[in-house]
C-alpha positions in Angstrom: 5.5 5.0 0.2 5.0 8.7 -0.6 1.7 10.2 0.5 0.7 13.4 -1.2 -1.8 15.4 0.8 -4.4 17.8 -0.4 -2.5 20.5 1.6 0.5 20.2 -0.8 2.7 18.5 1.8 4.2 15.1 1.0 5.0 12.4 3.6 7.3 9.5 2.9 7.5 6.6 5.3 6.5 3.0 6.0 2.9 2.2 6.6 2.8 0.1 9.7 -0.9 0.0 10.5 -4.4 1.0 9.2 -6.7 1.9 12.0 -10.1 2.6 10.5 -9.7 5.7 8.3 -6.2 6.5 9.9 -2.9 5.5 8.3 0.0 5.1 10.8 3.5 5.6 9.4 7.0 5.3 10.8 10.4 6.4 9.6 8.9 9.4 8.0 10.2 12.5 6.1 8.1 15.6 5.6 8.3 17.1 2.1 7.2 20.7 1.9 7.3 22.5 -1.5 10.6 24.4 -1.9 12.2 23.0 1.2 14.6 20.1 2.0 12.9 17.0 3.4 12.8 17.0 7.3 12.8 13.8 9.4 9.9 13.3 11.7 10.3 11.7 15.1 8.0 8.9 16.2 4.8 8.0 14.2 2.7 10.1 12.0 -1.0 9.5 11.7 -2.8 10.6 8.6 -6.5 10.6 8.1 -7.2 8.9 4.7 -9.5 11.8 3.7 -6.4 14.1 3.6 -4.6 11.9 1.1 -4.7 13.1 -2.5 -2.7 10.1 -3.8 0.1 7.8 -2.8 3.1 6.5 -4.7 5.1 3.4 -4.2 8.8 4.4 -4.4 11.9 2.2 -4.6 14.4 2.0 -1.8 
């Protein structure tokens, strides 16, 4: 999944848990405009209010 945030940042990863309004992802890459994707260590927690939209992408 690719999560596009209101900040303009994109995060791709596997959604492993939904904890209330929080989405917990693993195996993530951070996508900043004009930059190469950067791998993220561990888990990333995103509050659903920060998500503009999400896209299901193929592997």
